[in-house]
C-alpha positions as a Python dict, from the first residue, in 0.01 Angstrom:
ca = {
    (1, 'M'): (0, 0, 0),
    (2, 'S'): (-206, -62, -310),
    (3, 'A'): (-487, 159, -435),
    (4, 'R'): (-814, 120, -250),
    (5, 'R'): (-1134, 181, -441),
    (6, 'V'): (-1441, 295, -246),
    (7, 'L'): (-1672, 477, -485),
    (8, 'A'): (-1710, 405, -854),
    (9, 'G'): (-1822, 613, -1148),
    (10, 'S'): (-1931, 446, -1470),
    (11, 'A'): (-2006, 730, -1711),
    (12, 'V'): (-1753, 819, -1979),
    (13, 'A'): (-1616, 1170, -1919),
    (14, 'L'): (-1562, 1435, -2183),
    (15, 'L'): (-1189, 1511, -2206),
    (16, 'L'): (-1144, 1886, -2181),
    (17, 'P'): (-780, 1987, -2117),
    (18, 'A'): (-686, 2275, -1893),
    (19, 'S'): (-539, 2452, -2196),
    (20, 'L'): (-872, 2475, -2380),
    (21, 'L'): (-977, 2810, -2235),
    (22, 'L'): (-1213, 3063, -2387),
    (23, 'T'): (-1268, 3322, -2114),
    (24, 'V'): (-1081, 3404, -1793),
    (25, 'E'): (-1217, 3526, -1459),
    (26, 'T'): (-951, 3584, -1194),
    (27, 'G'): (-1015, 3497, -831),
    (28, 'S'): (-1010, 3781, -579),
    (29, 'A'): (-1056, 3859, -212),
    (30, 'T'): (-1431, 3870, -269),
    (31, 'D'): (-1426, 3491, -299),
    (32, 'T'): (-1339, 3453, 70),
    (33, 'I'): (-1606, 3316, 305),
    (34, 'E'): (-1611, 3189, 663),
    (35, 'R'): (-1434, 2858, 729),
    (36, 'T'): (-1684, 2578, 787),
    (37, 'A'): (-1479, 2258, 805),
    (38, 'P'): (-1644, 1978, 1009),
    (39, 'T'): (-1341, 1945, 1241),
    (40, 'S'): (-1326, 2312, 1338),
    (41, 'S'): (-1417, 2551, 1617),
    (42, 'L'): (-1488, 2923, 1651),
    (43, 'T'): (-1453, 3130, 1968),
    (44, 'K'): (-1533, 3497, 2030),
    (45, 'K'): (-1384, 3654, 2341),
    (46, 'A'): (-1250, 3991, 2460),
    (47, 'G'): (-1317, 4155, 2124),
    (48, 'Q'): (-1125, 3883, 1942),
    (49, 'K'): (-1229, 3599, 1715),
    (50, 'I'): (-1024, 3280, 1701),
    (51, 'S'): (-1107, 2978, 1486),
    (52, 'L'): (-934, 2643, 1463),
    (53, 'E'): (-939, 2400, 1173),
    (54, 'V'): (-790, 2050, 1178),
    (55, 'L'): (-722, 1872, 848),
    (56, 'P'): (-584, 1529, 746),
    (57, 'Q'): (-227, 1426, 664),
    (58, 'I'): (-149, 1682, 394),
    (59, 'V'): (191, 1807, 514),
    (60, 'Q'): (504, 1618, 400),
    (61, 'Q'): (783, 1809, 230),
    (62, 'G'): (1097, 1606, 156),
    (63, 'K'): (1359, 1493, -92),
    (64, 'R'): (1269, 1123, -107),
    (65, 'D'): (960, 908, -121),
    (66, 'A'): (796, 844, 217),
    (67, 'S'): (503, 658, 368),
    (68, 'A'): (175, 848, 347),
    (69, 'D'): (106, 731, 702),
    (70, 'S'): (402, 937, 824),
    (71, 'A'): (266, 1263, 682),
    (72, 'K'): (146, 1522, 933),
    (73, 'G'): (-197, 1672, 968),
    (74, 'A'): (-251, 2043, 907),
    (75, 'V'): (-381, 2264, 1187),
    (76, 'T'): (-469, 2626, 1112),
    (77, 'A'): (-566, 2898, 1359),
    (78, 'T'): (-726, 3213, 1220),
    (79, 'I'): (-733, 3512, 1452),
    (80, 'K'): (-899, 3852, 1427),
    (81, 'P'): (-789, 4123, 1456),
    (82, 'V'): (-482, 4032, 1252),
    (83, 'K'): (-154, 4109, 1427),
    (84, 'V'): (139, 3990, 1219),
    (85, 'G'): (403, 3822, 1434),
    (86, 'R'): (175, 3741, 1726),
    (87, 'K'): (281, 3416, 1894),
    (88, 'V'): (26, 3133, 1881),
    (89, 'V'): (65, 2806, 2074),
    (90, 'L'): (-79, 2470, 1964),
    (91, 'E'): (-193, 2251, 2253),
    (92, 'R'): (-291, 1884, 2259),
    (93, 'L'): (-531, 1729, 2509),
    (94, 'V'): (-352, 1460, 2711),
    (95, 'G'): (-587, 1307, 2967),
    (96, 'T'): (-751, 1612, 3121),
    (97, 'S'): (-461, 1851, 3063),
    (98, 'W'): (-345, 2060, 2769),
    (99, 'K'): (15, 2000, 2656),
    (100, 'K'): (207, 2246, 2437),
    (101, 'V'): (312, 2077, 2110),
    (102, 'G'): (399, 2366, 1880),
    (103, 'T'): (431, 2740, 1825),
    (104, 'A'): (382, 2962, 1523),
    (105, 'K'): (341, 3329, 1442),
    (106, 'Q'): (37, 3491, 1286),
    (107, 'E'): (89, 3577, 920),
    (108, 'R'): (-57, 3855, 704),
    (109, 'S'): (-341, 3622, 605),
    (110, 'G'): (-447, 3610, 969),
    (111, 'D'): (-346, 3244, 994),
    (112, 'A'): (-100, 3060, 1213),
    (113, 'N'): (-11, 2722, 1058),
    (114, 'F'): (98, 2405, 1235),
    (115, 'R'): (182, 2044, 1145),
    (116, 'A'): (68, 1783, 1395),
    (117, 'A'): (-15, 1416, 1445),
    (118, 'V'): (-358, 1301, 1332),
    (119, 'S'): (-373, 998, 1561),
    (120, 'S'): (-223, 851, 1876),
    (121, 'G'): (-227, 474, 1893),
    (122, 'G'): (-499, 475, 1627),
    (123, 'A'): (-723, 712, 1826),
    (124, 'A'): (-821, 1066, 1734),
    (125, 'V'): (-631, 1361, 1880),
    (126, 'T'): (-786, 1679, 2020),
    (127, 'Y'): (-625, 2022, 1977),
    (128, 'R'): (-675, 2385, 2071),
    (129, 'V'): (-468, 2699, 2012),
    (130, 'T'): (-387, 2989, 2241),
    (131, 'A'): (-294, 3331, 2104),
    (132, 'Q'): (-56, 3503, 2345),
    (133, 'K'): (-80, 3859, 2478),
    (134, 'F'): (26, 4101, 2207),
    (135, 'K'): (19, 4481, 2178),
    (136, 'G'): (-276, 4535, 2410),
    (137, 'L'): (-463, 4218, 2315),
    (138, 'K'): (-537, 3969, 2590),
    (139, 'K'): (-441, 3603, 2577),
    (140, 'V'): (-721, 3400, 2420),
    (141, 'S'): (-776, 3027, 2358),
    (142, 'S'): (-987, 2857, 2094),
    (143, 'S'): (-1241, 2585, 2156),
    (144, 'A'): (-1125, 2230, 2091),
    (145, 'A'): (-1131, 2046, 1757),
    (146, 'D'): (-1035, 1685, 1691),
    (147, 'T'): (-908, 1465, 1409),
    (148, 'S'): (-1175, 1193, 1418),
    (149, 'Q'): (-1294, 1265, 1064),
    (150, 'W'): (-947, 1213, 917),
    (151, 'L'): (-829, 886, 1072),
    (152, 'T'): (-886, 667, 766),
    (153, 'P'): (-864, 774, 399),
    (154, 'T'): (-1128, 625, 171),
    (155, 'F'): (-881, 607, -120),
    (156, 'S'): (-505, 559, -100),
    (157, 'D'): (-235, 462, -348),
    (158, 'E'): (135, 465, -262),
    (159, 'F'): (241, 314, -598),
    (160, 'S'): (413, 11, -451),
    (161, 'G'): (523, -272, -679),
    (162, 'G'): (622, -241, -1042),
    (163, 'S'): (296, -166, -1220),
    (164, 'L'): (10, 80, -1205),
    (165, 'S'): (-294, -26, -1003),
    (166, 'P'): (-604, -112, -1214),
    (167, 'V'): (-782, 185, -1058),
    (168, 'W'): (-578, 406, -1295),
    (169, 'S'): (-623, 403, -1673),
    (170, 'M'): (-451, 580, -1962),
    (171, 'R'): (-605, 897, -2103),
    (172, 'G'): (-581, 1094, -2426),
    (173, 'Q'): (-407, 828, -2636),
    (174, 'D'): (-469, 1005, -2968),
    (175, 'Y'): (-315, 1318, -3113),
    (176, 'E'): (-589, 1577, -3058),
    (177, 'P'): (-562, 1909, -3248),
    (178, 'S'): (-893, 2023, -3095),
    (179, 'S'): (-742, 1982, -2749),
    (180, 'K'): (-430, 2177, -2848),
    (181, 'R'): (-227, 1858, -2838),
    (182, 'K'): (-168, 1799, -3208),
    (183, 'C'): (195, 1715, -3131),
    (184, 'S'): (156, 1500, -2820),
    (185, 'K'): (-60, 1219, -2683),
    (186, 'G'): (-90, 995, -2377),
    (187, 'D'): (96, 664, -2393),
    (188, 'P'): (189, 383, -2149),
    (189, 'K'): (554, 426, -2251),
    (190, 'A'): (550, 758, -2062),
    (191, 'V'): (423, 594, -1739),
    (192, 'K'): (641, 394, -1500),
    (193, 'V'): (592, 263, -1146),
    (194, 'G'): (896, 170, -938),
    (195, 'G'): (1073, 245, -612),
    (196, 'G'): (748, 347, -448),
    (197, 'T'): (664, 624, -695),
    (198, 'L'): (470, 687, -1014),
    (199, 'R'): (681, 855, -1281),
    (200, 'L'): (498, 1045, -1553),
    (201, 'S'): (710, 1167, -1843),
    (202, 'V'): (718, 1359, -2166),
    (203, 'I'): (931, 1163, -2416),
    (204, 'K'): (985, 1155, -2792),
    (205, 'D'): (744, 942, -2991),
    (206, 'K'): (1001, 730, -3175),
    (207, 'S'): (730, 563, -3382),
    (208, 'A'): (610, 893, -3536),
    (209, 'K'): (753, 998, -3872),
    (210, 'G'): (874, 1349, -3941),
    (211, 'K'): (816, 1659, -3730),
    (212, 'C'): (504, 1829, -3598),
    (213, 'K'): (433, 2200, -3648),
    (214, 'A'): (344, 2338, -3304),
    (215, 'T'): (173, 2677, -3284),
    (216, 'S'): (135, 2938, -3010),
    (217, 'R'): (-2, 3290, -3027),
    (218, 'K'): (336, 3423, -3135),
    (219, 'L'): (535, 3131, -3273),
    (220, 'K'): (531, 2836, -3510),
    (221, 'K'): (796, 2569, -3480),
    (222, 'K'): (859, 2212, -3589),
    (223, 'I'): (926, 1973, -3300),
    (224, 'S'): (935, 1599, -3242),
    (225, 'Y'): (606, 1427, -3169),
    (226, 'R'): (584, 1358, -2797),
    (227, 'L'): (428, 1106, -2560),
    (228, 'N'): (269, 1216, -2232),
    (229, 'G'): (218, 1042, -1898),
    (230, 'H'): (-156, 1089, -1848),
    (231, 'V'): (-363, 868, -1615),
    (232, 'G'): (-694, 893, -1430),
    (233, 'T'): (-944, 698, -1218),
    (234, 'E'): (-1242, 746, -1450),
    (235, 'G'): (-1483, 454, -1416),
    (236, 'A'): (-1298, 313, -1114),
    (237, 'F'): (-1298, 574, -838),
    (238, 'S'): (-1484, 900, -785),
    (239, 'F'): (-1594, 1101, -485),
    (240, 'K'): (-1811, 1396, -386),
    (241, 'Y'): (-1683, 1629, -112),
    (242, 'G'): (-1379, 1580, 105),
    (243, 'V'): (-1004, 1635, 85),
    (244, 'A'): (-792, 1503, -202),
    (245, 'A'): (-413, 1520, -183),
    (246, 'A'): (-108, 1411, -381),
    (247, 'R'): (260, 1424, -288),
    (248, 'V'): (440, 1537, -603),
    (249, 'K'): (787, 1635, -724),
    (250, 'M'): (748, 1847, -1037),
    (251, 'H'): (934, 1842, -1369),
    (252, 'K'): (1205, 2103, -1437),
    (253, 'S'): (1183, 2273, -1777),
    (254, 'Q'): (920, 2488, -1942),
    (255, 'G'): (755, 2316, -2236),
    (256, 'Q'): (505, 2099, -2047),
    (257, 'H'): (300, 2118, -1726),
    (258, 'S'): (264, 1879, -1434),
    (259, 'S'): (-93, 1851, -1304),
    (260, 'F'): (-308, 1699, -1032),
    (261, 'W'): (-672, 1761, -1121),
    (262, 'S'): (-1024, 1618, -1136),
    (263, 'Q'): (-1308, 1597, -1384),
    (264, 'P'): (-1677, 1541, -1314),
    (265, 'V'): (-1825, 1200, -1392),
    (266, 'G'): (-2034, 1249, -1703),
    (267, 'G'): (-1816, 1528, -1837),
    (268, 'N'): (-1764, 1902, -1801),
    (269, 'G'): (-1996, 2060, -2055),
    (270, 'P'): (-2275, 2316, -2094),
    (271, 'G'): (-2541, 2260, -1829),
    (272, 'S'): (-2319, 2029, -1624),
    (273, 'D'): (-2344, 2032, -1243),
    (274, 'G'): (-1975, 1943, -1231),
    (275, 'H'): (-1666, 2145, -1313),
    (276, 'E'): (-1301, 2067, -1380),
    (277, 'I'): (-1091, 2134, -1068),
    (278, 'D'): (-721, 2195, -1135),
    (279, 'I'): (-578, 2135, -789),
    (280, 'I'): (-229, 2227, -906),
    (281, 'E'): (-47, 2288, -1235),
    (282, 'Y'): (324, 2359, -1272),
    (283, 'F'): (483, 2513, -1580),
    (284, 'G'): (854, 2487, -1502),
    (285, 'D'): (1127, 2612, -1268),
    (286, 'K'): (1207, 2936, -1448),
    (287, 'H'): (855, 3046, -1530),
    (288, 'P'): (834, 3427, -1483),
    (289, 'Q'): (511, 3401, -1278),
    (290, 'G'): (640, 3133, -1042),
    (291, 'G'): (501, 2840, -1237),
    (292, 'L'): (212, 2730, -1011),
    (293, 'T'): (-159, 2772, -1083),
    (294, 'S'): (-496, 2652, -952),
    (295, 'F'): (-814, 2691, -1158),
    (296, 'I'): (-1176, 2585, -1187),
    (297, 'H'): (-1318, 2538, -1539),
    (298, 'W'): (-1695, 2578, -1583),
    (299, 'Y'): (-1952, 2672, -1843),
    (300, 'K'): (-2148, 2996, -1861),
    (301, 'G'): (-2406, 2899, -2119),
    (302, 'K'): (-2189, 2759, -2397),
    (303, 'R'): (-1877, 2953, -2299),
    (304, 'L'): (-1599, 2775, -2113),
    (305, 'I'): (-1474, 2993, -1827),
    (306, 'K'): (-1176, 2951, -1597),
    (307, 'T'): (-1171, 3102, -1250),
    (308, 'G'): (-843, 3123, -1061),
    (309, 'S'): (-493, 3261, -1109),
    (310, 'W'): (-121, 3209, -1078),
    (311, 'I'): (-24, 3146, -716),
    (312, 'K'): (132, 3473, -605),
    (313, 'D'): (467, 3463, -426),
    (314, 'S'): (476, 3086, -472),
    (315, 'R'): (824, 3061, -321),
    (316, 'S'): (679, 3160, 17),
    (317, 'F'): (528, 2810, 31),
    (318, 'L'): (873, 2647, 6),
    (319, 'Q'): (1051, 2535, 323),
    (320, 'N'): (1374, 2729, 265),
    (321, 'K'): (1597, 2879, -4),
    (322, 'R'): (1732, 2536, -102),
    (323, 'D'): (1384, 2395, -154),
    (324, 'G'): (1220, 2383, -497),
    (325, 'W'): (918, 2236, -674),
    (326, 'S'): (1135, 2010, -892),
    (327, 'K'): (1388, 1941, -614),
    (328, 'N'): (1161, 1804, -342),
    (329, 'Y'): (821, 1650, -286),
    (330, 'H'): (532, 1866, -162),
    (331, 'V'): (171, 1780, -84),
    (332, 'F'): (-86, 1960, -300),
    (333, 'S'): (-444, 1931, -181),
    (334, 'V'): (-799, 2052, -227),
    (335, 'Q'): (-1073, 2067, 34),
    (336, 'W'): (-1413, 2049, -137),
    (337, 'T'): (-1740, 2119, 45),
    (338, 'P'): (-2087, 2200, -90),
    (339, 'K'): (-2009, 2572, -53),
    (340, 'T'): (-1633, 2613, -82),
    (341, 'I'): (-1321, 2489, -259),
    (342, 'I'): (-989, 2550, -80),
    (343, 'F'): (-644, 2485, -228),
    (344, 'R'): (-335, 2421, -13),
    (345, 'I'): (35, 2338, -36),
    (346, 'D'): (166, 2134, 257),
    (347, 'G'): (-140, 2242, 454),
    (348, 'K'): (-100, 2614, 391),
    (349, 'E'): (-385, 2778, 202),
    (350, 'T'): (-311, 2931, -139),
    (351, 'W'): (-663, 3024, -254),
    (352, 'R'): (-1028, 2960, -183),
    (353, 'T'): (-1350, 3030, -368),
    (354, 'S'): (-1722, 2990, -321),
    (355, 'K'): (-1792, 3046, -691),
    (356, 'R'): (-1881, 2758, -921),
    (357, 'V'): (-1843, 2477, -669),
    (358, 'S'): (-1887, 2141, -842),
    (359, 'K'): (-2196, 1943, -738),
    (360, 'A'): (-2104, 1622, -924),
    (361, 'Q'): (-1891, 1317, -849),
    (362, 'Q'): (-1528, 1382, -949),
    (363, 'Y'): (-1256, 1141, -1059),
    (364, 'L'): (-882, 1203, -1019),
    (365, 'I'): (-622, 1274, -1288),
    (366, 'L'): (-242, 1291, -1282),
    (367, 'S'): (-59, 1415, -1590),
    (368, 'L'): (252, 1564, -1744),
    (369, 'L'): (123, 1721, -2065),
    (370, 'A'): (307, 1895, -2347),
    (371, 'S'): (38, 2110, -2508),
    (372, 'D'): (133, 2255, -2846),
    (373, 'Y'): (149, 2617, -2727),
    (374, 'E'): (416, 2531, -2466),
    (375, 'A'): (589, 2231, -2628),
    (376, 'L'): (752, 2455, -2890),
    (377, 'E'): (927, 2646, -2608),
    (378, 'M'): (1154, 2348, -2536),
    (379, 'N'): (1412, 2193, -2767),
    (380, 'D'): (1382, 1822, -2832),
    (381, 'K'): (1726, 1766, -2677),
    (382, 'K'): (1588, 1851, -2331),
    (383, 'L'): (1361, 1546, -2338),
    (384, 'P'): (1274, 1344, -2141),
    (385, 'Q'): (1107, 1541, -1861),
    (386, 'H'): (970, 1370, -1550),
    (387, 'M'): (708, 1429, -1280),
    (388, 'Y'): (708, 1200, -975),
    (389, 'V'): (405, 1114, -758),
    (390, 'D'): (475, 950, -422),
    (391, 'W'): (116, 895, -308),
    (392, 'V'): (-245, 1001, -359),
    (393, 'R'): (-516, 1002, -92),
    (394, 'V'): (-879, 1106, -54),
    (395, 'W'): (-1067, 1156, 272),
    (396, 'E'): (-1437, 1175, 190),
    (397, 'T'): (-1689, 1386, 381),
    (398, 'P'): (-2020, 1287, 218),
    (399, 'Q'): (-2301, 1535, 275),
    (400, 'A'): (-2668, 1523, 180),
}
């Protein structure tokens, strides 16, 4: 499937990398608000509260590339009071009867997570969940929620063929000391499409003479100049509100970071209604903090702030002990509403915030960047490094 363009943005965006950070505000439990997804339900009964949320095809862990159409939808039940280990049953409406299609146990977050079909013969599917009797709590069922909003993505690219779709363009093709990339730049040589995937790389710049002095807070080191895979949909596709997802297999070594992110049309600057949304960043397999982050970058007056954190216990989002971020593909997604931004891995929530929600059209970016402060951590002999993207999709939910 080739890329489909639905909305277009024409303004030139200001390139502000995730590494250009001046102040940090870490997300906390105070960011949490009630779930308000359009395809959701909330039921209160017998002193219990049970909500159900149905999301598009954002669950697809696996070793090889796969059709985006074969991905599963995410279904999440949230039950209060929280009873870890309580059995929850997912049921699908077939005719006039409810048929059991899955079971899960309530986790510490209060959620029970399922993967399920989004359509049947092209038609929407209706679900409900039933929490079973547990330690004095009565059996309780949610109201129904369906998948009608998620049947057709408004943007989809599965990177078929041998070249990048015109919807994507190269970014950051100059060495930029002000962006902390004095030693690396974007280049088409670091971008390859083939076998149904987009490969973004960090490679040596063989045309550059001499070495580059990379600097971090503690170190200075001479390294080879490097080329980055760095592409985006600026000027060709943008959207405002919905779910954006990418199925990605990360690079291995520290010294660069894989990213799926978005920038506001018109730029992220002082007074902007839009903010940079880092859906996922990965800093390498052996990173001491697990390697995965999600952030929002916004301005407070003239100060650039980042809100977010490292994803705690990131290995809990892997399928098993043999799974890994650079071993297999996983779907990283963001759900963006006028009030909330929610980040997920294979449909399971990692973090949400109601602070600094972008109000501007956003365009998509995929990148494997070697910023100076991290590039010096890796010897030149470990190049090249690769990030693979199987597909990217957006399901828009426009709101007035």
